[in-house]
N, C-alpha and C positions, 0 to 999 in steps of 0.2 A: 169595504171588504177587509176582513181580518187577515193579516199576514202572519204566518207561523213564526217567522223570525222575530217578529215584534212581541210574541207571546213568551218565548223561551227566556227564562230568568225572572219573569214577573212573579210576585208573591200571590199566593192563593189565600183569600180571607173568607172566613165563614160569615154569613149574614146573621146567623143566630147569636154568636158571641163576639164577633169581631176579632177572632183568633186567627193568627197566621198559621196555616197548617203545612206550609212548605213553599218552595218555588218550582216553577215549571222547568223540568229538565229536558223534556222533549215533547213533541206533538205527534200524535198518530193520525194519519190522513186515510180516509176511505178512498181508495183509488178509483172506484166506480162512480162515486158521487162528487169527487173533488171537494170534500168538506172535512172539517175536523171531526174525528170520531172519539178521541180521548186525549187527555193530557197525562204525561208521565211525570211522576214525582220521584225525587231521590229516595234511595233506600234509607230506612231508619237505622240507627246504630246497631241494634241487636238483631235486625231482621235481614234475611237474605232475599226476601221477596220484593220485587219492584212493584210499586203501587201505581195504579192508574185511576184516573177520574173520568168516567164516561161523560161525553159532551152534555147529556141531558141533566147532569148535576151542576153545570155552570149556569149561574143566573145572569151575570153580566161580564163581558170582556171590557173592563174599564181602561182608561189611559194609563193609570199607575198600578192598578191591582186587578185581579180577577176575583169576582165575588162568586162563592159557591154556596149551595144550599146548606150543606153540613159536611162534617168529616166522618160521619158514621158509615157511609156506604162507599168504601174505597176497596174494591176487589184487587186480588193479585192480577198480574198481567195476563194470565192464561184464562181468566174468567170472562173476558169480553168475547162476545160472539164474533167468530171469524177473525180473531186477533192476528193470526198468521198472515192474513191477506192485507193487513193495514201497513202503511208505509211510514217509517220513522223519519221525520224531517231532519233531525240533527245529523244522522249518518249521510244523508243525501247532500247536505250543505258542506260537510267536511270533505266529501269526495268530489266536490265541484259540480255535482248535478243539482239542478233546481227545477 
C-alpha cells in the first residue's frame, strides 16, 4: 500500500525523456474511494497556477522516484473533476489529523 507521506517530496520523472519535472508538494485523496486522485506540484516561477497530475498519468510509484507518462498533460488545480471534494494530505498532516 502506498502511503501519501512517503510520496511527498519525491521527484517526478518522465518515462519519455527521463526529465525531472518537479517534486510532489502534496497528494489529493478521493475521500469516497480512499485512494490517490492526484499529485500536486509546486508552482513554476512565473506562474500563479498550481499544477496537478491526475493519478492516471502516473506509471509507477517507485522507491526513489515517481515515473509519469509525460509532462504534457498537467492541468490547473481547478480542472480535475470534483477537485473541491478531494482532501489535501499535507494540510491534514500539519494539523495533526491523519
